[in-house]
C-alpha positions in Angstrom: -39.7 -24.6 -26.9 -38.5 -25.1 -23.3 -37.5 -28.7 -24.1 -35.5 -27.6 -27.1 -33.7 -25.0 -25.1 -33.0 -27.6 -22.4 -31.6 -30.1 -24.9 -29.5 -27.3 -26.5 -28.1 -26.3 -23.2 -27.2 -29.9 -22.4 -25.5 -30.4 -25.8 -23.5 -27.1 -25.3 -22.4 -28.3 -21.8 -21.3 -31.7 -23.2 -19.4 -30.1 -26.1 -17.8 -27.6 -23.8 -16.6 -30.5 -21.5 -15.4 -32.5 -24.6 -13.5 -29.8 -26.4 -12.6 -27.0 -24.0 -9.5 -28.1 -22.2 -8.3 -24.7 -20.8 -9.8 -25.5 -17.4 -8.4 -29.0 -17.1 -5.5 -30.0 -14.8 -2.2 -31.5 -16.2 -3.3 -35.1 -15.8 -6.5 -34.6 -17.8 -4.7 -32.6 -20.5 -2.1 -35.4 -20.9 -4.8 -38.0 -21.1 -6.6 -36.0 -23.8 -3.4 -35.8 -25.9 -2.8 -39.5 -25.4 -6.3 -40.3 -26.6 -5.9 -38.0 -29.6 -2.5 -39.6 -30.4 -4.1 -43.1 -30.3 -6.9 -42.0 -32.5 -4.4 -40.5 -34.9 -2.3 -43.6 -35.1 -5.3 -45.9 -35.4 -6.8 -43.8 -38.2 -3.4 -44.2 -40.1 -3.2 -48.0 -39.2 -6.7 -48.9 -40.5 -6.2 -48.1 -44.2 -2.6 -49.4 -44.1 -3.6 -52.8 -42.7 -6.4 -53.1 -45.2 -3.9 -52.2 -47.9 -1.4 -54.9 -46.9 -4.2 -57.4 -46.4 -4.1 -57.5 -42.6 -7.9 -57.5 -42.6 -8.2 -58.9 -39.1 -5.7 -56.4 -37.6 -7.5 -53.6 -39.5 -10.8 -54.5 -37.8 -9.0 -54.7 -34.5 -7.9 -51.1 -35.1 -11.5 -50.1 -35.7 -12.4 -51.6 -32.3 -9.5 -49.6 -30.7 -10.9 -46.5 -32.4 -14.3 -47.0 -30.9 -12.9 -47.8 -27.5 -10.8 -44.6 -27.4 -13.9 -42.6 -28.4 -15.7 -44.2 -25.5 -12.9 -43.4 -23.0 -12.8 -39.8 -24.2 -16.6 -39.4 -23.7 -16.5 -41.2 -20.4 -13.8 -39.0 -19.0 -14.9 -35.6 -20.3 -18.5 -36.0 -21.3 -19.7 -37.9 -18.3 -17.0 -36.7 -15.9 -15.7 -40.2 -14.9 -12.0 -39.4 -15.4 -10.4 -42.0 -13.1 -12.6 -44.8 -14.4 -11.7 -43.9 -18.0 -8.0 -43.7 -17.2 -7.9 -47.1 -15.5 -10.0 -48.7 -18.2 -7.8 -47.2 -21.0 -4.7 -48.3 -19.2 -5.8 -51.9 -18.8 -7.1 -52.2 -22.4 -3.8 -50.7 -23.7 -1.7 -53.1 -21.7 -3.8 -56.0 -23.1 -3.5 -54.8 -26.7 0.3 -54.2 -26.3 0.7 -57.7 -24.9 -1.2 -59.1 -27.9 0.8 -57.0 -30.3 4.0 -58.3 -28.7 3.4 -61.7 -30.2 2.0 -60.3 -33.5 4.8 -57.8 -34.0 8.2 -59.4 -33.7 8.3 -60.1 -29.9 11.5 -58.8 -28.3 12.9 -57.9 -31.7 9.9 -55.7 -32.4 9.1 -52.3 -31.1 6.4 -53.1 -28.5 8.9 -53.0 -25.7 9.4 -49.3 -26.3 5.7 -48.7 -25.9 5.7 -50.5 -22.6 8.4 -48.1 -21.4 6.4 -45.1 -22.7 3.3 -46.4 -21.1 5.1 -46.6 -17.7 6.0 -42.9 -18.1 2.4 -42.1 -18.9 1.2 -44.0 -15.9 3.3 -41.8 -13.7 1.3 -38.8 -15.0 -2.3 -39.9 -15.6 -3.0 -42.7 -13.1 -4.3 -41.8 -9.6 -1.4 -41.5 -7.2 -2.4 -44.5 -5.1 -2.1 -47.0 -8.0 0.8 -45.5 -10.0 3.3 -47.8 -8.5 1.1 -50.9 -9.0 0.7 -49.9 -12.7 4.5 -49.8 -13.3 5.0 -53.1 -11.4 2.2 -54.7 -13.5 4.0 -53.6 -16.7 7.3 -55.0 -15.5 5.7 -58.3 -14.6 3.9 -58.5 -18.0 7.2 -57.8 -19.8 8.9 -60.5 -17.8 6.1 -63.0 -18.6 6.0 -62.4 -22.3 9.8 -62.6 -22.6 9.7 -66.0 -20.8 6.8 -67.2 -23.0 8.7 -66.1 -26.1 11.8 -67.9 -24.8 10.0 -71.1 -24.1 7.6 -71.0 -27.1 9.3 -68.9 -29.8 6.9 -70.2 -32.5 4.1 -68.1 -30.8 5.9 -64.9 -32.0 5.1 -63.7 -35.5 8.5 -62.3 -36.8 8.6 -59.8 -39.6 8.6 -61.7 -42.9 9.3 -58.9 -45.3 11.3 -55.6 -45.4 8.0 -53.8 -46.1 6.5 -55.0 -42.8 9.6 -53.8 -40.9 9.6 -50.4 -42.6 5.9 -49.9 -41.7 6.5 -51.0 -38.1 9.5 -48.7 -37.6 7.7 -45.7 -39.3 4.6 -46.1 -37.1 6.8 -46.5 -34.0 8.9 -43.4 -34.6 5.9 -41.3 -35.6 4.1 -42.4 -32.4 7.1 -41.6 -30.2 7.7 -38.2 -31.8 4.1 -37.2 -31.7 3.6 -38.5 -28.2 6.8 -36.9 -26.8 6.0 -33.6 -28.4 2.5 -33.3 -27.1 3.2 -34.7 -23.6 6.2 -32.3 -23.2 4.2 -29.4 -24.6 1.5 -30.1 -21.9 4.1 -30.3 -19.2 5.8 -27.1 -20.4 2.5 -25.3 -20.7 1.6 -26.4 -17.2 5.0 -25.3 -15.9 4.8 -21.9 -17.6 1.3 -21.4 -16.3 2.5 -22.1 -12.7 5.5 -20.0 -13.2 3.4 -17.1 -14.4 1.2 -17.5 -11.3 4.3 -17.6 -9.1 5.7 -14.5 -10.9 2.4 -12.7 -10.4 2.4 -13.7 -6.7 6.0 -12.5 -6.4 5.0 -9.1 -7.9 2.0 -8.9 -5.7 4.1 -9.8 -2.6 6.7 -7.1 -3.6 3.9 -4.6 -3.9 2.5 -5.6 -0.6 5.9 -5.4 1.0 6.4 -1.9 -0.5 3.0 -0.9 0.9 3.9 -2.4 4.3 7.3 -0.7 4.3 5.6 2.7 3.4 3.0 2.1 6.1 5.8 1.2 8.6 7.7 4.3 7.7 4.5 6.4 8.0 3.7 4.8 11.4 7.3 5.4 12.6 7.0 9.1 11.5 3.7 9.5 13.2 5.0 7.7 16.3 7.9 10.1 16.3 5.7 13.1 15.9 3.4 11.8 18.6 6.3 11.4 21.0 7.5 14.9 20.2 4.0 16.2 20.7 3.6 14.4 24.0 7.0 15.7 25.2 6.0 19.2 24.1 2.7 19.1 25.8 4.2 17.7 29.0 6.8 20.5 28.9 4.1 23.0 28.1 2.0 22.1 31.0 5.0 22.1 33.3 5.9 25.6 32.2 2.3 26.8 32.4 1.9 25.4 35.9 5.1 27.3 37.0 4.4 30.5 35.1 0.9 30.8 36.2 1.8 30.2 39.8 4.9 32.4 40.1 3.4 35.8 39.1 0.2 35.2 41.0 2.2 34.2 44.1 4.3 37.4 43.8 1.2 39.6 43.3 -0.5 37.9 46.2 2.5 38.6 48.5 2.4 42.3 47.5 -1.4 42.5 48.1 -1.0 40.8 51.4 1.6 43.3 52.6 -0.6 46.2 51.5 -3.6 44.6 53.2 -1.6 44.1 56.5 -0.4 47.7 56.1 3.2 46.5 56.3 4.3 48.3 53.1 4.8 52.1 52.8 3.2 53.9 50.0 6.5 54.9 48.5 7.6 51.2 48.3 4.2 50.2 46.9 4.7 52.7 44.0 8.0 51.0 43.2 6.5 47.5 43.1 3.3 48.4 41.3 4.9 48.4 37.8 6.4 44.9 38.4 3.1 43.8 39.7 1.4 45.2 36.5 3.9 43.3 34.3 3.2 40.0 36.2 -0.5 40.4 36.0 -0.4 41.4 32.3 1.8 38.4 31.5 -0.6 36.1 33.5 -3.7 37.5 31.8 -2.1 37.1 28.4 -1.1 33.5 29.2 -4.7 32.7 30.5 -6.1 34.2 27.2 -3.8 32.1 25.2 -4.7 28.9 27.1 -8.4 29.6 26.7 -8.1 30.1 23.0 -5.8 27.1 22.7 -8.5 25.0 24.5 -11.2 26.4 22.2 -9.2 25.6 19.1 -9.1 21.9 20.0 -12.9 21.7 19.5 -13.1 22.7 15.9 -14.1 25.9 14.2 -17.4 26.6 15.9 -16.0 29.5 17.9 -14.9 31.4 14.8 -17.0 34.6 14.3 -16.0 36.7 11.3 -17.1 40.4 11.5 -16.1 43.7 9.8 -13.0 45.3 11.4 -11.5 48.6 10.5 -7.9 47.4 10.4 -5.8 50.5 11.2 -7.8 51.6 14.2 -7.8 48.1 15.6 -4.0 47.7 15.2 -3.5 51.1 16.9 -5.7 50.1 19.8 -3.6 46.9 20.3 -0.4 48.9 20.1 -1.7 51.4 22.7 -2.5 48.5 25.2 1.1 47.2 24.8 3.1 50.4 24.9 3.4 50.2 28.7 5.3 46.9 28.4 7.7 48.4 25.8 8.5 51.4 28.1 10.3 49.2 30.6 12.9 48.5 27.9 12.7 52.0 26.4 11.5 50.4 23.2 9.4 52.6 20.8 7.1 51.6 18.1 7.4 52.8 14.5 3.9 52.5 13.0 3.3 52.6 9.2 -0.3 51.9 8.3 -0.8 54.2 5.3 -1.2 51.3 2.8 -4.3 50.1 4.6 -6.1 53.4 5.3 -9.9 52.8 5.5 -9.4 49.1 4.8 -12.0 46.9 6.4 -11.5 43.1 6.8 -13.8 40.3 7.7 -12.0 38.6 10.5 -12.5 37.1 14.0 -11.8 40.0 16.4 -10.5 37.9 19.3 -8.2 35.9 17.0 -6.7 39.1 15.5 -6.2 40.4 19.0 -4.5 37.3 20.2 -2.2 37.3 17.1 -1.2 41.0 17.3 -0.7 40.9 21.1 1.5 37.8 20.9 3.6 39.1 17.9 4.2 42.5 19.4 4.9 41.0 22.9 7.4 38.6 21.4 9.1 41.5 19.5 9.4 43.4 22.8 10.7 40.4 24.6 13.5 39.6 22.2 14.4 43.2 21.3 17.3 45.0 23.0 16.7 48.1 25.1 16.4 51.5 23.2 15.6 49.7 19.9 12.7 50.2 17.6 9.9 47.8 16.6 8.3 48.5 13.2 4.7 47.7 12.7 3.5 48.1 9.1 0.9 47.0 6.7 1.1 46.3 2.9 -1.2 45.2 0.2 -0.1 43.4 -3.0 -1.9 41.6 -5.8 -2.3 38.4 -3.7 -2.8 39.4 -0.1 -2.7 41.9 2.8 0.2 41.7 5.2 0.6 42.9 8.8 4.3 42.9 9.7 6.0 43.1 13.0 9.7 43.8 12.5 12.4 43.9 15.3 16.2 44.0 15.3 16.6 41.8 18.3 18.0 38.4 19.0 16.6 36.6 16.0 16.0 32.9 15.8 18.2 29.9 14.7 17.2 27.7 11.8 16.4 24.9 14.3 13.9 27.2 16.1 12.3 28.2 12.9 11.9 24.6 11.9 10.3 23.7 15.3 7.8 26.6 14.9 6.8 25.4 11.4 6.3 21.8 12.8 4.2 23.2 15.7 6.7 22.0 18.3 6.3 24.1 21.5 9.5 25.5 23.0 10.4 28.5 25.1 13.4 30.9 25.0 14.3 33.7 27.4 14.2 37.3 26.2 17.0 39.9 26.1 16.3 40.7 29.8 15.8 37.1 30.7 12.0 37.4 30.3 10.2 34.0 30.5 7.7 32.5 28.2 5.7 29.4 27.5 6.4 29.1 23.8 2.6 28.7 23.2 2.1 32.0 21.5 3.4 31.5 18.0 2.1 27.9 17.9 -1.4 29.2 18.9 -1.3 32.0 16.4 -0.5 29.7 13.5 -3.4 27.4 14.4 -5.9 30.2 14.9 -5.0 32.2 11.8 -5.3 29.0 9.8 -8.9 28.7 10.9 -9.5 32.2 9.5 -8.0 31.2 6.1 -4.8 33.1 6.9 -1.2 32.2 7.6 1.8 33.2 9.6 5.2 33.7 8.0 8.4 34.1 9.9 11.8 35.4 8.6 14.7 35.6 11.1 18.5 35.9 11.3 20.3 35.3 14.5 21.5 38.5 16.2 19.9 40.6 13.4 16.2 40.4 14.1 12.9 38.9 13.1 10.0 39.7 10.8 6.7 38.1 11.5 3.9 38.6 9.0 0.2 37.9 9.2 -0.9 37.0 5.7 -4.6 37.7 5.0 -6.1 36.8 1.5 -7.7 39.7 -0.4 -11.1 38.0 -0.5 -11.4 38.7 3.2 -11.4 42.5 2.5 -14.7 44.4 2.2 
């Protein structure tokens, strides 16, 4: 059983090599078609020669048939392609030379086959011996012409019109058949290479598009990185200045009090300013601490139940003293969220409310109101801080959306780091909430904390 399988596999392998030409190169394909052409012509010539009583020539054709089968098997059955090509070429040259004298000499058609054979040599012979093959054919043509010139009786001229017709018919059929199949092989090979080139071109275009997109993405990321680096550099410069200035001022006041160089009346005058400086510094430190925490993931987030209205009112009460310096009053409207409890991080909500209300005070004009209200719709709960102050330009709004840190002075030239809104956006996002800003220059700003309904108890 095993032996039978082994034999069957060998036979399948041999048949595949003999008849499957898809994997062959152009030289091998051309050689196959030449062998097939020769077999075709010989199979036609054998009965014709027997018919016209050229018995010897008919048997010669039988020998040529067997030889071509041998070359075919040697090249594609045994894999000795070069040996088969060289053997076929030599035998073909010998037979053509013999047929020169049997088939009309220079007046016959064998000269055409010499030319065709030279063209075939340029395709199928190994590159190193192609030139020698053509030179050999030229020398043979020269020799047989000289022999025919010196000894014309050696050439068998056509005796009848029938012989000439048969000769011409076979010649033209051979040339037409050979030209068609050789050119079809060449065209097929060219088309196949062209398809591969086209596929490579398409692949290269796709790769170029990907590289271009990657380049654009890298450029965009590089630009963002440069902006972030510039923003962080500016941020730390502002922080260094803004932390030091109020602390230095407060230290100087405390130093005067400590040295008893400041009267009580004068101390009462500077205490409010000192309070503002310390409040600003404490707020800045809180923002910085939470900003630093936010860089290390969401581990610091702690959601807990918060009674919303009372919590907002407590934050407003802590900030009312800041508003009194500009005679700003708060208009609070929390009726829509009465008894509403949300699951939120207490410190994040405090940071967000304090920053939004402080910003509203900073950019509001004296004696103006700030409205703090809550609403609930079908999609979310909103905490709004509305002022009628300086407002923001479209450029500033875009910078806030992009997370670019920048600072603007308030209506009384109050300073700021620009960290607040950027920090609020990031912290609220960690609580599955968002910050929305609507603003018109010189008309005011509305900042809303958007909390999804699934965070309500």
